[in-house]
Backbone as CSV, one residue per row, in Angstrom:
resi,resn,N_x,N_y,N_z,CA_x,CA_y,CA_z,C_x,C_y,C_z
1,MET,-3.744,23.015,-28.522,-2.367,22.977,-28.991,-1.578,24.070,-28.282
2,ALA,-0.397,23.723,-27.836,0.459,24.665,-27.125,1.022,25.704,-28.096
3,HIS,1.130,26.948,-27.596,1.624,28.042,-28.444,3.104,28.316,-28.238
4,SER,3.713,27.668,-27.260,5.139,27.898,-27.012,5.803,26.594,-26.597
5,LYS,7.135,26.612,-26.603,7.886,25.430,-26.189,7.585,25.098,-24.733
6,GLN,7.494,26.156,-23.910,7.244,25.945,-22.478,5.891,25.282,-22.250
7,ALA,4.888,25.731,-22.986,3.542,25.178,-22.837,3.505,23.719,-23.312
8,ALA,4.232,23.437,-24.378,4.285,22.060,-24.884,4.951,21.153,-23.857
9,LYS,6.019,21.659,-23.235,6.708,20.865,-22.218,5.797,20.628,-21.011
10,ARG,5.081,21.664,-20.581,4.157,21.510,-19.442,3.094,20.468,-19.769
11,ASN,2.614,20.476,-21.006,1.620,19.481,-21.421,2.187,18.063,-21.311
12,ARG,3.430,17.882,-21.754,4.054,16.561,-21.650,4.211,16.151,-20.191
13,GLN,4.642,17.094,-19.348,4.830,16.802,-17.928,3.496,16.462,-17.266
14,ASN,2.454,17.208,-17.629,1.131,16.963,-17.045,0.596,15.590,-17.417
15,ILE,0.850,15.165,-18.637,0.401,13.840,-19.074,1.090,12.757,-18.244
16,LYS,2.417,12.902,-18.041,3.165,11.932,-17.235,2.656,11.913,-15.798
17,ALA,2.455,13.102,-15.235,1.994,13.201,-13.842,0.599,12.604,-13.695
18,ARG,-0.270,12.856,-14.652,-1.635,12.336,-14.609,-1.621,10.812,-14.607
19,GLU,-0.765,10.224,-15.446,-0.656,8.761,-15.505,-0.157,8.198,-14.171
20,LYS,0.859,8.848,-13.605,1.429,8.395,-12.335,0.387,8.489,-11.221
21,ASN,-0.346,9.603,-11.194,-1.381,9.795,-10.181,-2.505,8.773,-10.341
22,LYS,-2.862,8.494,-11.580,-3.942,7.541,-11.847,-3.558,6.145,-11.353
23,ILE,-2.310,5.763,-11.565,-1.832,4.452,-11.111,-1.926,4.357,-9.593
24,GLN,-1.468,5.406,-8.900,-1.514,5.380,-7.429,-2.946,5.410,-6.913
25,ARG,-3.796,6.225,-7.529,-5.192,6.311,-7.092,-5.890,4.964,-7.274
26,THR,-5.655,4.325,-8.402,-6.245,3.011,-8.663,-5.742,1.991,-7.648
27,ALA,-4.461,2.060,-7.312,-3.870,1.099,-6.380,-4.515,1.202,-5.003
28,PHE,-4.671,2.440,-4.467,-5.222,2.521,-3.122,-6.726,2.279,-3.107
29,LYS,-7.415,2.622,-4.190,-8.850,2.326,-4.241,-9.085,0.819,-4.306
30,SER,-8.259,0.119,-5.068,-8.371,-1.339,-5.155,-8.078,-1.978,-3.810
31,ALA,-7.079,-1.452,-3.101,-6.738,-1.989,-1.784,-7.908,-1.792,-0.817
32,LEU,-8.553,-0.625,-0.883,-9.719,-0.360,-0.030,-10.854,-1.332,-0.358
33,LYS,-11.078,-1.560,-1.638,-12.143,-2.477,-2.054,-11.860,-3.905,-1.584
34,ARG,-10.582,-4.319,-1.619,-10.232,-5.654,-1.148,-10.519,-5.801,0.342
35,VAL,-10.240,-4.745,1.110,-10.515,-4.783,2.549,-12.018,-4.867,2.784
36,LYS,-12.783,-4.046,2.064,-14.243,-4.040,2.228,-14.865,-5.381,1.828
37,ALA,-14.305,-6.019,0.809,-14.883,-7.250,0.277,-14.357,-8.508,0.971
38,ALA,-13.503,-8.335,1.980,-12.926,-9.494,2.662,-14.031,-10.323,3.312
39,ASP,-13.860,-11.649,3.255,-14.876,-12.575,3.770,-14.997,-12.528,5.284
40,SER,-13.858,-12.492,5.960,-13.888,-12.528,7.423,-13.108,-11.344,7.990
41,PRO,-13.385,-11.003,9.250,-12.617,-9.913,9.882,-11.116,-10.205,9.924
42,ALA,-10.757,-11.478,10.071,-9.332,-11.840,10.092,-8.680,-11.568,8.737
43,ALA,-9.395,-11.888,7.679,-8.867,-11.638,6.330,-8.739,-10.140,6.086
44,ALA,-9.728,-9.379,6.543,-9.693,-7.923,6.384,-8.524,-7.341,7.176
45,LYS,-8.323,-7.862,8.377,-7.245,-7.356,9.233,-5.887,-7.575,8.577
46,ALA,-5.737,-8.667,7.845,-4.481,-8.955,7.160,-4.249,-7.998,5.982
47,LEU,-5.331,-7.507,5.381,-5.220,-6.617,4.216,-5.071,-5.142,4.596
48,VAL,-5.444,-4.796,5.825,-5.449,-3.384,6.246,-4.061,-2.730,6.151
49,PRO,-2.981,-3.358,6.617,-1.679,-2.676,6.531,-1.277,-2.300,5.108
50,GLN,-1.571,-3.181,4.150,-1.244,-2.874,2.750,-2.050,-1.675,2.264
51,ALA,-3.338,-1.658,2.613,-4.205,-0.565,2.179,-3.748,0.757,2.794
52,MET,-3.412,0.728,4.082,-2.962,1.956,4.747,-1.663,2.461,4.131
53,LYS,-0.781,1.544,3.785,0.485,1.933,3.161,0.237,2.628,1.825
54,LYS,-0.674,2.070,1.034,-0.970,2.663,-0.274,-1.621,4.041,-0.122
55,ILE,-2.507,4.183,0.871,-3.155,5.474,1.127,-2.116,6.496,1.569
56,ASP,-1.222,6.107,2.483,-0.174,7.016,2.959,0.741,7.459,1.825
57,LYS,1.059,6.527,0.957,1.950,6.839,-0.163,1.281,7.833,-1.123
58,ALA,-0.010,7.637,-1.363,-0.738,8.560,-2.242,-0.782,9.956,-1.628
59,ALA,-0.963,10.021,-0.308,-0.998,11.320,0.369,0.379,11.977,0.332
60,LYS,1.410,11.184,0.547,2.771,11.715,0.550,3.139,12.310,-0.803
61,ASN,2.676,11.671,-1.870,3.002,12.132,-3.219,2.015,13.163,-3.764
62,GLY,1.055,13.576,-2.940,0.141,14.637,-3.351,-0.999,14.180,-4.239
63,VAL,-1.229,12.883,-4.330,-2.333,12.379,-5.144,-3.649,12.701,-4.447
64,ILE,-3.660,12.548,-3.114,-4.820,12.937,-2.306,-4.319,13.797,-1.145
65,HIS,-5.204,14.555,-0.553,-4.850,15.414,0.573,-4.584,14.561,1.805
66,LYS,-3.699,15.029,2.688,-3.351,14.234,3.868,-4.548,14.025,4.786
67,ASN,-5.458,15.002,4.844,-6.650,14.832,5.676,-7.616,13.822,5.060
68,ALA,-7.668,13.773,3.748,-8.499,12.773,3.064,-7.951,11.380,3.347
69,ALA,-6.625,11.265,3.359,-5.997,9.978,3.660,-6.311,9.563,5.091
70,ALA,-6.217,10.507,6.013,-6.509,10.213,7.417,-7.963,9.785,7.584
71,ARG,-8.855,10.442,6.862,-10.284,10.098,6.931,-10.531,8.679,6.416
72,MET,-9.910,8.344,5.297,-10.075,6.996,4.732,-9.559,5.930,5.685
73,LYS,-8.373,6.176,6.267,-7.784,5.215,7.189,-8.648,5.063,8.440
74,SER,-9.177,6.167,8.927,-10.025,6.139,10.119,-11.298,5.346,9.862
75,ARG,-11.920,5.592,8.737,-13.159,4.882,8.394,-12.892,3.391,8.213
76,MET,-11.754,3.075,7.613,-11.403,1.679,7.405,-11.197,0.985,8.764
77,ALA,-10.492,1.659,9.682,-10.245,1.084,11.006,-11.555,0.926,11.782
78,LYS,-12.436,1.906,11.653,-13.742,1.849,12.340,-14.570,0.695,11.809
79,ARG,-14.570,0.509,10.494,-15.314,-0.590,9.866,-14.759,-1.935,10.317
80,LEU,-13.429,-2.023,10.420,-12.784,-3.252,10.845,-13.144,-3.577,12.300
81,ALA,-13.118,-2.551,13.159,-13.439,-2.758,14.569,-14.890,-3.200,14.736
82,LYS,-15.778,-2.622,13.927,-17.205,-2.981,14.000,-17.418,-4.431,13.545
83,ALA,-16.692,-4.832,12.512,-16.827,-6.207,11.998,-16.254,-7.229,12.977
84,ALA,-15.259,-6.811,13.745,-14.620,-7.734,14.692,-15.496,-8.034,15.895
85,LYS,-16.474,-7.172,16.163,-17.377,-7.369,17.330,-18.275,-8.563,17.157
């Protein structure tokens, strides 16, 4: 329980931020899973731009670190290139 008005307000703000972050994290993780689970390389290639956009947006908003986003995008592109061979 918060002992001051300021602490109570921070708690409310943190709850809102946590919900917003959770929504974005779920969105980009789901997009990654859709790319991984794609039946064909062509289907995966069509899903990659959406997934990259969601990852970039999460990084921009501070949900994940920008280097973590770059790593995820790189691994996704590498997996796609390997599947296309």
